[in-house]
C-alpha positions in Angstrom: 0.0 0.1 0.0 1.4 3.4 -0.9 2.3 5.8 2.1 1.0 8.8 0.2 -2.7 9.6 0.0 -4.4 8.3 -3.2 -7.8 7.6 -4.5 -7.0 4.2 -6.1 -4.4 1.5 -5.7 -3.6 -0.3 -9.0 -4.2 -4.0 -9.0 -2.1 -6.8 -10.8 -4.8 -7.3 -13.2 -5.1 -3.7 -14.4 -8.0 -2.8 -12.4 -8.1 0.2 -9.8 -9.1 -0.4 -6.2 -10.6 2.6 -4.3 -9.0 3.6 -1.0 -10.6 5.2 2.1 -9.5 8.6 0.4 -11.8 8.1 -2.3 -15.0 7.9 -0.1 -17.7 10.5 -0.4 -20.0 12.3 2.0 -22.9 11.0 0.2 -22.6 7.5 1.7 -20.3 5.1 3.4 -19.7 3.1 0.1 -19.9 5.9 -2.3 -16.8 7.3 -4.1 -16.3 11.2 -4.3 -16.4 13.1 -7.6 -12.7 14.1 -7.8 -11.7 10.3 -7.5 -14.1 9.3 -10.4 -13.4 12.2 -12.9 -9.7 12.2 -12.0 -9.4 8.4 -12.8 -11.3 8.9 -16.1 -9.1 11.9 -17.0 -5.8 9.9 -16.3 -6.9 6.9 -18.2 -7.8 8.9 -21.4 -4.7 11.0 -21.2 -2.4 8.1 -20.7 -4.2 6.1 -23.5 -4.6 8.8 -26.0 -2.8 11.9 -25.0 -0.1 13.4 -27.3 2.3 16.2 -26.5 1.3 18.4 -29.5 -2.3 18.3 -28.5 -4.1 20.1 -25.7 -6.9 18.1 -23.7 -9.4 20.9 -24.4 -12.6 19.4 -23.1 -13.6 16.4 -20.9 -17.1 15.6 -20.2 -17.9 12.9 -17.5 -21.4 11.6 -17.2 -21.9 10.1 -13.8 -24.5 7.3 -14.4 -24.7 5.9 -10.9 -22.9 6.1 -7.6 -19.4 4.5 -8.0 -18.6 2.4 -4.9 -15.6 1.0 -3.2 -15.1 -2.0 -5.5 -12.4 -2.9 -8.2 -12.9 -0.5 -11.0 -11.8 -1.2 -14.6 -11.8 1.1 -17.8 -12.8 0.5 -21.3 -11.5 3.0 -23.9 -11.9 3.9 -27.5 -10.2 6.2 -29.9 -13.2 7.7 -31.8 -11.3 10.0 -34.2 -7.6 10.4 -34.8 -7.7 13.6 -36.9 -4.9 16.0 -37.8 -6.2 18.8 -35.7 -8.8 17.1 -33.6 -8.6 13.8 -31.6 -11.8 12.4 -29.9 -11.7 9.5 -27.4 -13.9 7.9 -24.8 -13.7 6.0 -21.7 -16.2 3.9 -19.5 -15.5 3.2 -15.9 -16.9 -0.2 -15.0 -17.8 -1.8 -11.6 -19.1 -5.4 -11.3 -19.8 -5.4 -14.9 -21.9 -2.2 -14.9 -20.8 1.2 -16.4 -20.9 3.8 -13.6 -19.4 6.7 -15.7 -18.7 7.5 -19.2 -16.1 10.3 -20.3 -15.4 11.8 -23.6 -12.2 13.7 -24.3 -11.6 16.3 -27.1 -8.1 17.3 -27.8 -7.0 20.0 -30.2 -3.5 20.4 -31.8 -1.6 23.4 -30.4 -1.2 26.1 -33.0 -0.4 29.8 -33.5 -3.1 32.2 -32.4 -5.1 34.0 -35.3 -4.5 37.7 -36.0 -6.4 40.4 -34.1 -7.7 40.8 -30.6 -10.9 39.5 -29.0 -13.1 40.2 -26.1 -11.9 38.7 -22.7 -13.9 38.5 -19.6 -12.5 40.2 -16.5 -11.4 37.7 -14.0 -10.0 38.1 -10.4 -9.0 35.5 -8.0 -7.3 36.2 -4.6 -5.2 33.2 -3.8 -5.3 32.5 0.0 -2.2 34.4 1.5 -1.7 31.8 4.2 -2.4 28.6 2.4 -1.4 25.5 4.5 0.8 23.3 2.2 -0.2 20.4 4.4 -3.9 20.6 3.3 -5.3 19.5 0.0 -8.2 22.2 -0.1 -8.9 25.6 1.2 -12.4 27.2 0.9 -13.5 30.8 0.6 -16.6 32.9 0.2 -17.3 36.7 -0.2 -18.9 36.5 3.3 -16.2 34.7 5.2 -12.9 35.0 3.2 -10.6 32.0 3.2 -10.9 29.3 6.0 -10.2 25.5 6.3 -13.8 24.4 7.2 -16.5 23.9 4.6 -19.2 24.7 7.4 -17.9 28.2 7.5 -19.3 28.8 4.0 -22.9 27.6 4.3 -24.2 30.8 3.2 -25.6 32.6 0.1 -22.3 34.3 -0.9 -20.1 33.4 -3.9 -17.7 30.7 -3.2 -14.2 29.4 -4.3 -11.7 26.7 -3.5 -7.9 26.5 -3.9 -7.0 22.9 -4.3 -4.1 20.6 -4.5 -5.3 17.1 -5.6 -4.0 14.0 -4.0 -2.7 11.2 -6.3 -5.5 9.6 -8.4 -3.6 6.4 -8.6 -1.1 5.5 -5.9 2.6 5.5 -7.1 2.2 8.0 -10.1 2.0 11.8 -9.9 -1.0 13.5 -11.3 -0.4 15.3 -14.7 -1.5 18.9 -14.9 -4.5 17.8 -16.8 -5.6 15.4 -14.2 -5.0 18.1 -11.4 -7.2 20.5 -13.5 -10.0 17.9 -13.8 -10.0 16.8 -10.1 -10.1 20.4 -8.9 -12.8 21.4 -11.5 -15.1 18.8 -9.9 -15.4 21.4 -7.1 -17.6 23.3 -9.5 -20.5 21.4 -7.7 -19.4 22.4 -4.3 -18.8 26.2 -5.0 -22.2 26.5 -6.8 -24.4 24.1 -4.9 -23.4 24.8 -1.3 -26.1 26.8 0.5 -27.2 27.7 4.0 -28.2 24.1 4.7 -25.3 22.4 3.0 -25.3 20.7 -0.4 -28.7 19.2 -1.5 -28.0 18.6 -5.2 -26.0 15.7 -6.5 -24.3 16.3 -9.9 -24.7 14.0 -12.7 -21.9 15.2 -14.9 -18.8 17.5 -15.1 -17.6 19.4 -18.1 -14.1 20.9 -17.9 -12.9 23.1 -20.8 -9.3 24.2 -20.8 -7.4 26.9 -22.9 -4.1 25.7 -21.3 -2.9 23.5 -18.6 -2.2 24.8 -15.0 1.2 26.1 -14.2 1.6 23.9 -11.1 -0.3 21.6 -8.8 -2.6 24.2 -7.2 -5.9 25.1 -8.9 -8.5 27.5 -8.0 -12.3 27.2 -8.8 -14.6 30.3 -8.4 -18.2 30.2 -9.0 -19.7 32.3 -11.9 -23.3 31.3 -12.1 -25.8 29.1 -10.3 -29.4 28.7 -11.7 -32.0 26.5 -10.2 -35.7 25.5 -10.9 -37.8 22.4 -10.3 -35.1 20.6 -8.3 -32.5 21.0 -11.2 -29.3 23.0 -10.8 -26.8 24.4 -13.4 -23.6 25.7 -12.0 -20.6 27.2 -13.9 -17.1 28.2 -12.5 -13.7 29.7 -13.7 -10.5 27.8 -13.1 -7.4 29.7 -12.0 -3.8 29.1 -11.2 -1.1 31.3 -10.0 -0.9 32.8 -13.6 -4.6 33.6 -13.9 -7.8 32.2 -15.4 -7.3 29.3 -17.8 -10.6 27.3 -18.1 -14.2 26.7 -17.1 -16.2 24.1 -15.3 -19.8 23.2 -15.6 -22.1 20.8 -13.7 -25.8 20.0 -13.9 -27.4 18.5 -10.7 -30.6 17.1 -9.3 -32.1 17.7 -6.0 -31.3 15.1 -3.4 -32.8 16.3 -0.1 -33.1 12.9 1.5 -29.4 12.7 1.7 -28.5 16.4 2.0 -25.1 17.0 3.4 -25.1 19.5 6.2 -21.4 20.0 7.0 -22.3 21.2 10.4 -23.5 17.7 11.3 -20.9 15.9 9.1 -19.4 12.9 10.7 -16.6 12.8 8.1 -15.5 16.4 7.8 -12.1 15.4 6.1 -13.8 13.7 3.2 -14.0 15.4 -0.3 -17.5 16.2 -1.4 
């Protein structure tokens, strides 16, 4: 067993065995979002990534709750084009697909002539970030703290995250770090005064470049809700500025709502 925290341990037959660090707040045997989307990103990048191509968009559909059992991956290269590469991956548990991911890669190229509109973007990195912690949370109401419960409010929220290893024994790539952090789009958009009452069914991450180091910030941009359905978007940041976007759609799940003030597992990732 690896001494460093990791979501999965590799097995001799090519599967991935979830560790306690992959457990979710939603249930004792549920896996957290960063573990699932991080594994999909790692598999696709290792199988189909090329240095000349940027992993520009990853969409992960979460079909059902992934659990603490051996997980395998099925992959397929859909298109191997000169400028665009498309691939897909299914994460399978006990013969059932629990998540399906699609990756779009674009060949890096010289920018076109002229100038374009760019949104103004500001993100204040926590000045006293604890290097021993993997996540810091902030909101316009409370500033930066180390407890999710501090931000059960209606203010705009943000995270500053350094992801643990997705698979033990291998460092995360910048792409995997970006995807794992971007899953926090659900947290920064759906966390309210009574905790999180929506469970996301997907994640889309869109990148213009890769992060400059292992720390990634996620800041809420929009949150729209009606009839128990939520849509949230966020901007991704690193020490050099904004570099991508995250989007999640989610469905109301009040029967299992997570109130972090009453959470018996405060160290787990949402």
